[in-house]
C-alpha positions as CSV (number, residue, x, y, z in Angstrom):
1,M,-3.0,-8.8,-27.0
2,T,-3.4,-8.9,-23.2
3,T,-0.5,-8.5,-20.9
4,E,-0.5,-10.3,-17.5
5,P,-0.2,-7.9,-14.6
6,P,3.0,-8.2,-12.7
7,R,3.2,-10.4,-9.6
8,W,3.1,-7.5,-7.2
9,I,-0.4,-6.6,-8.4
10,Y,-1.7,-10.0,-7.4
11,R,0.2,-9.8,-4.1
12,L,-1.4,-6.3,-3.6
13,E,-4.9,-7.8,-4.0
14,N,-4.1,-10.5,-1.3
15,Y,-2.5,-7.8,0.9
16,A,-5.6,-5.6,0.6
17,R,-7.8,-8.5,1.8
18,A,-5.5,-9.2,4.7
19,C,-5.4,-5.5,5.7
20,A,-9.2,-5.4,5.6
21,R,-9.4,-8.4,8.0
22,L,-6.8,-6.8,10.3
23,R,-8.7,-3.5,10.2
24,A,-11.9,-5.4,11.3
25,A,-10.0,-6.9,14.2
26,M,-8.7,-3.4,15.1
27,D,-12.2,-2.0,15.1
28,I,-13.0,-4.5,17.9
29,F,-10.1,-3.1,19.9
30,R,-11.6,0.3,19.7
31,E,-15.1,-0.7,20.6
32,R,-14.8,-2.8,23.8
33,A,-12.6,-5.1,25.9
34,R,-11.3,-8.1,24.1
35,T,-11.3,-11.7,24.9
36,D,-8.1,-13.7,24.9
37,L,-9.3,-15.4,21.7
38,E,-9.9,-12.0,20.0
39,R,-6.4,-10.9,21.0
40,E,-4.9,-14.1,19.6
41,G,-6.9,-13.4,16.4
42,V,-5.4,-10.0,16.1
43,V,-1.9,-11.5,16.4
44,Q,-2.7,-14.1,13.8
45,R,-4.1,-11.4,11.4
46,F,-1.0,-9.3,12.0
47,E,1.3,-12.2,11.2
48,Y,-0.2,-13.0,7.8
49,T,-0.7,-9.3,7.0
50,W,2.9,-8.6,7.8
51,E,4.1,-11.6,5.8
52,L,2.1,-10.5,2.7
53,G,3.4,-6.9,3.3
54,W,7.1,-7.8,3.1
55,K,6.4,-10.1,0.1
56,L,4.5,-7.3,-1.6
57,L,7.6,-5.1,-1.1
58,R,9.8,-7.8,-2.4
59,D,7.7,-8.3,-5.5
60,Y,7.6,-4.6,-6.2
61,L,11.3,-4.2,-5.7
62,D,11.9,-7.1,-8.1
63,F,9.5,-5.6,-10.7
64,S,11.3,-2.2,-10.4
65,G,14.8,-3.6,-10.6
66,A,15.7,-2.7,-7.1
67,A,15.5,-6.1,-5.4
68,P,18.3,-6.7,-2.8
69,A,20.9,-9.3,-3.6
70,T,19.8,-11.4,-0.6
71,I,16.0,-11.9,-0.3
72,T,15.3,-11.9,3.4
73,P,12.6,-9.9,5.2
74,A,15.2,-7.6,6.8
75,A,17.0,-7.0,3.4
76,V,13.7,-6.3,1.7
77,I,12.7,-3.8,4.4
78,R,16.1,-2.0,4.1
79,A,15.7,-1.8,0.3
80,A,12.1,-0.7,0.5
81,F,13.1,2.1,2.9
82,A,15.9,3.1,0.6
83,A,13.5,3.2,-2.3
84,N,11.0,5.3,-0.3
85,L,8.3,2.6,-0.4
86,I,8.0,2.7,3.4
87,E,8.5,5.7,5.7
88,D,9.8,4.1,8.9
89,G,12.2,1.3,8.4
90,D,12.8,1.0,12.2
91,V,9.1,0.3,12.8
92,W,9.1,-2.3,10.0
93,M,12.2,-3.9,11.6
94,A,10.4,-3.9,15.0
95,A,7.4,-5.5,13.4
96,L,9.7,-8.2,11.9
97,D,11.1,-8.8,15.4
98,A,7.6,-9.0,16.9
99,R,6.5,-11.3,14.1
100,N,9.5,-13.6,14.9
101,R,9.1,-13.5,18.7
102,I,5.3,-14.1,18.8
103,A,5.7,-17.6,17.4
104,H,7.9,-18.5,20.4
105,T,6.3,-16.4,23.1
106,Y,4.6,-18.1,26.0
107,D,5.1,-15.2,28.5
108,Q,1.9,-13.2,29.0
109,A,3.7,-9.9,29.5
110,T,5.6,-10.3,26.2
111,F,2.4,-11.3,24.4
112,D,0.6,-8.3,25.8
113,R,3.4,-6.0,24.7
114,I,3.3,-7.4,21.2
115,V,-0.5,-6.9,21.0
116,R,-0.1,-3.3,22.2
117,D,2.6,-2.7,19.6
118,I,0.4,-4.2,16.8
119,V,-2.4,-1.7,17.8
120,E,-0.2,1.3,18.6
121,R,2.8,1.0,16.2
122,F,2.4,-1.6,13.5
123,F,-1.1,-1.2,12.2
124,D,-0.8,2.3,10.7
125,P,2.4,1.5,8.7
126,L,0.7,-1.6,7.3
127,Q,-2.2,0.5,6.2
128,A,0.1,3.2,4.8
129,L,1.8,0.5,2.6
130,L,-1.6,-0.5,1.3
131,M,-2.5,3.1,0.4
132,S,0.8,3.8,-1.3
133,M,0.8,0.6,-3.3
134,Q,-2.8,1.0,-4.4
135,A,-1.9,4.5,-5.5
136,R,1.1,3.1,-7.6
137,A,-1.3,0.5,-9.1
138,V,-3.8,3.3,-10.1
139,E,-1.0,5.4,-11.5
140,G,-0.2,2.6,-13.8
141,S,3.4,2.2,-12.6
142,H,3.1,-1.6,-13.0
143,G,3.9,-1.8,-16.6
């Protein structure tokens, strides 16, 4: 009898692919100057990686019985921080704010600040989530 893996395992697979794509974009940032199109690509990759990240946290919290009563990105971030799934809830909340602002930003200075934050503040926590959730999957804590 085979048992289907929990939803968070499938979400983790998608998140790992998104993180790999974001990491590839970050490598370009370290190698040379970026074009506007490449900078926009980093933002786009950040947006869908972040989106999959909070949904991975939601799915894992649901699986472990610790899902918040209200399912919003902010509530999930707070619950994930309380459950020690993420280390810095403030950075995740800042990433949520950046994610929300970028869709409505037409100001170059704001865009540049968000790109800098993606590179300097948000990339490492996204990668840390990937590593910790992959470790949970290997440990067999998925059922």
